N, C-alpha and C positions, 0 to 999 in steps of 0.2 A: 755507505753515505758518509758515517763518520770518518773514514780513511779520505773519501774524495775532497773530503771539504779541508782537512789536514793538508793534504798536498794544492789545493786550490790554496788557502792561507800561507804558506811557503812561498807561493810564487808571487801572491798579492805582497808579501812582507819585504820579499826581497826586492823586488823591481821595484815597487813605489818608491826606495829608500836610494837606487842608483843615479848618478849624475848625468847620466845619457837620459833617466826618462824628465829628471827637473829643465836640462837645457832645452830636450824637444819640446817642451811645454811651452817653456817659454820664448822661443824663436818661433813657433806656432802660432801664438797670442798676438806676440809681435804681428808678424806676417800678417794676419786676419786685422788687426787693429789698422796696418799702416793700407793694407788695401779698403776697408770701409772709411777710412777716412779720405783717400784719394778719390772715391766713389761719391763720398759730399762734397770735394770739392772745398775741405778746409785748408788742406795744405796744396801748394803747387797750383800755378797760373789757373787763373780765369778767363774763360772764353769771352766771345763777345756776343750778345744777343741782338737779334734783328727783330726790330720792331718796327710794324707798320702804323702811320696815321692818316685817318681820314676825318674831313669835314673842319669843324673848329679846330680840331686838335693837332692838325699839322701845324699850327701857329708856334706849339708848345716843342718844338723840336729841339731849338737850342738849349733850351732850358732843360730838357729831359736830359742830353748828351752832357751837359753839364754838370746836374747835381749827380748822375750818376758817376760820372767819371772823379767827383770828390769823395764817393765812397768806393775807390779802389775800384772799378768794374767800366766795363766798356759796354756800347750799345750803337747796334748803327741804324739809323734812321731811314725807314723807305716810305714815301707818299703811296696810298693807293688808292681808287678810284672809290670805293663806297663799303660799307661792312659786311656785305655778301663777297667780294672778295679778300677782304680779310679773313673771315672766317674761312674760306674756303683755304687759301694758303696758309693759315695756322692748322686746319687738319694736313695737310698734304706733307707739312715740315718744311715748307718754304718760309715761314714765320715763328720767331717763337711766342710772338703775343702781337695783338690788334687791338690799339686803341682810337675809341669813335666817342661821340657824344657831345654834348655841350663842355666848355670848358669848365664850369663849376659842377656839374656832375658826369663824369669822365666814366666809359666804362673800358674794361681790358677783357678781351678773349685771348682765352688759351688752351691748349689741348689737354694740360693736366695741371689744376692748380700747383699742386707738390712742385710742379717744376718751377713756377714763375718764381725769377730772381727775388730775394729779399730788397736788393738796391732799386730795382726797377719800382718794387711796390712801393717802397719807402717814398721814392720821389712823385710817383702820380698821386698819393694820398697828403701829400703837402701842397702841390699845386692846387689839387681840389679844396684844401683847406684857405688856401690862400685866396683862390679865385670867390669861395665862398664868403670869408669874412670881408673880402675888398666890396662885394655885391651887398653883403649887408650893411655896411660901412656909409655905401655910398646913397643907399636905399634910406637910411634911418636921419642922416644928418640933413636930409631936403627938409623933412620939415621939425625937425625938432634942434633945439639949443645944442652945441658939442657940450657945453657944461654940466647940462643934464642927462647925454646921452649914456645909457648902462652899454659902456664897453665891455665890463666884465662879460655880461651876459652873451654879448654878439660875439666875443672869443669861444667863448665856453661853446656855443652852439655851433661855430666854426669846425671844435678841435672836435664835434662828432660825427662832423663827413668824411667820409672815404671812399675811394672809388669801387665801384662795381664788380667785381672779377665773374665771368661769365666761361664756364668750365664747358668745353665743347667734347669732350671724350673723356672724361675723369676716371674712366677705368683702366686707362692707358698706362696711367702711372703703376696701378695697382696689379696690372701683369706684369709690368718690367721690374718691379721689386718681388714679385713670387718667381718668376725666372732668376734672380739673383738670388734668392733663397737656395733654390732647389739646386740651381750649378756649385753653389759652397757646398752645401750637403754633400753633394755627388763626390763633389774633390776631396772632402776629409772623411768621407766614409771607403774611397778609392786609397787614400794613403796611409788610414787604419788597418785595412786589410793587407794591404803589401807590408807594410812596417809587421805589424803583429802575427800576422800568418807566417810570414819568415821565421821571426823570434819564436815561434812554437817550433818550429822545423830546427833550426838552430840549436834550442836546448835540448830536444831529442837526440841529435846527433851527439852534443855535449856530452850527454849523460850512456851514452852508448859509447863514444870511446873512451871514454872515462872510468869504463864499468860500473860508473855509481848506480845504475839501472839495476846490475845483476844483485847489489844491493839491497835496491828498493824494491824490487821484485822479490825477496824472498818473504817479505812481509806484507807485502801489497798484489793485489792482481791485477793483472795488463788495464784492463780493462777502468779500473780506477786511478793507476798513473796517470791515464791517457786523459781521464774524465778531469780530475782533477789538475792537470796541465793545463789545459783548453780553457776549464771555469775561473781559473786563477789569473792568465795571462788577458781572458777578457774582461773579466773586470777591471784589470788593468788601463787596459785601452777605454775603455769605457769611463774612467774616471777623468783621463787623459780628453776623452773627445767632450764630453760633458763639459768640463771646465773649458775648452778653447769654444763649444757653443755657445755659452753663457756669455763668456766676455765679447764675443763677437753680436749677439743679443745686445747686450749692454752698450758695446762703442756702436752699433747700429744707430739704435735707438736714443741716442744722445745725440750724435750727430746728424740724424734727420735724414739717413738713410732707409730707414724702417719706420712708416710710421703705422702699419698695419700689423699691429701687436699677436693679434690674435693669430694672423697667418704665421707671423714668425717662430711665434712662442711652438704653433703647432708644426711646424716645419722641423724646429728642435727635437720637440718627442718624437716625428715619426721616425727621425732621422738615428736615435737613441734605439729604436726598437728595431729598425732595418738593420744596424749596427751589429746587435745582439743575434738576429737572425743568419746574416752574411759571416760574420764573424764563427759562429759555432757549425757551417755551412763549410767554409772552407778551413778554419784551423786545423778540424779531425783529418781535412784532407791534408794538408802540410804535414801534421805529426806523423800520419803514415808513409808518406813516401822520404819522410827526413830518418823511418827509422829504416830503409833500406841501405843506406851506408852507414859508415863507420869513421868517416873523415870530412871534416867541414869542407877542406878543398873539393871534394867529388857531390857537396849540396846542390850547387848550380845546376849539376845534369838534371837532376831529379824535381829540383822545384821548377826549371824553367817553365813546361808544359802548364804546371797551375798557373803561373805568372803570367803567363800569355793569356788565358782565359780573362784573368783580370782584368788585364792592361786591354783587351779587345772589346770586356764589355762595357768597360769605361768609355773607350773610346766612342763606341756605337750609341752610349747611352747619352755623353753629350751632346754627339749629333744630332741624335733623336730629337733629344729635350730643345734646342735649339730652332730645329728643322722643319720636326713633325712629330708633335709632342701627342696629336689627336688621331696620328694613323693606323691603321691596322698592323702593320711591321713592331709599330712602339707596343700596340696592346699584346700583341702576342710573345713579344721579348721580354715586356713587364711583368709576365707570369711564370716566366722560366727561373729557376732556384739560379743557377750562375749568372745572373744578368738582375733580377729582382733586386737583390740587396742596394745595388746603386742605383736603377735607373725608378723604381719604383718610389722612393722619397722623391725626388725632384717630378715627379707627375703629379702628387699629391699635396706636396708647395705650391706646382701651376694651378691646382683646381680640377684639374681634367682628368681626376683619376675616382671612377665611381665607387660606390663601397663594394659592388661586387666583384670588382676587378682587383680591390685591395683586399678581399680575403681571400678570393683565388687564388693571389698571389701569397699569400701567409700560410695559407694551407699547402698548398705547394711546396713550398721553402722547407716548412716544419716536414714533410713526406720525404724533401730531397736529404733535408740534417738527417732523418732515421735510416735512410740508406746509405749515405755516405757514414753513418757512424759506424752502421754493423759491417758493412767494405772495410772500411778504416781500422776500426777495432780488432777485423780477423788478420791484416795485414801488418800492424802494430806487433798484434801476440805473437805472429809467427817468424817476424823479422829484424825485433828490437834487439834480441838475444846472439844473433848471428854476427859476430865480427869479422873483420877482413876484407874478402873482395865485397862489391856492390850483389846486393838481394835481387834478383830477376824478380819484376812484379809479380807474372806467371807461378813462378813458385810460393811467392810470400801468399800469394791469395788461396792456392792450392794445397800448400802443407796441412798438416794438421797440427793441433795443440800436441 
């Protein structure tokens, strides 16, 4: 084990200091940060909110439009027959909000309170306070001398008034955020597996072509060298993945894209777990197939089948997360080791993966890691010292040490 840790430490120390690692980390963080800001609407143009007005609230249409426009936003006013029609249109997505009630005590119905535009909310609150103050002044001055009227108390009471927000479907925003977290984690895991899996294979080929591996195997056993390389590069990827995830979590929370801190943190922790499981599963395969060739030019031929499995798993996972996260096919694929590292974190973030499914997926993936470690170790041991032409997979598995 000491030898394994020495090899892992060498890989960790070498890779973390490379310019490529620093650049890729910074670029990934910037891309994720821009994505979060775009989702929050902090940069880029703002869309037009469609608001329905009914009853006394219809008289406020021009004031609402002017006030919202002054806040650098846009609103389209639609008159509706009654509150029931407004609620129905909000639930159906035809309206972003429905405003009703007496002018001095307005209510606004929205599908998700988190999606209520701050410009519209500020405008409605201002109108409610203005109407409340006007009513208090009109009522109080009827029987009181204006010189003795307590204007300060009237203004303080009006300042406490606000529009009543009525959430019609508060879980819709939570589901959207959970889906976003799941998709981001799936994409990050896909990128990490693709990048660091191929890095393992390229490192094996480089050592084999330069014959450095012959020197290393003079003092190390093949399984120690293979395990150390996989462990070291896995930790490098973990450092990068965690850094990107933490920055995304901070930016998402600060920009308002993520308001469910528990789901966001849980998604990140789940992503870290499945990154480790997925990396150890695929990295051993990458190292084994990389040992079959002696030149970087021949690497693509042996890596393509493994890359195709990851790409297909990623495409299927994204489609299932968006279209059928609770289906039988999704459940089955989430338990299979080739697909679980990408699909299961997304299902967990969505909150549709029961405990038994998560445990089953982890156990099956651990079993898959043990299997590929045994097969991959045999291939690596029998092929890594064979230079020249490409070693056939069947020969590598069948050779004796």
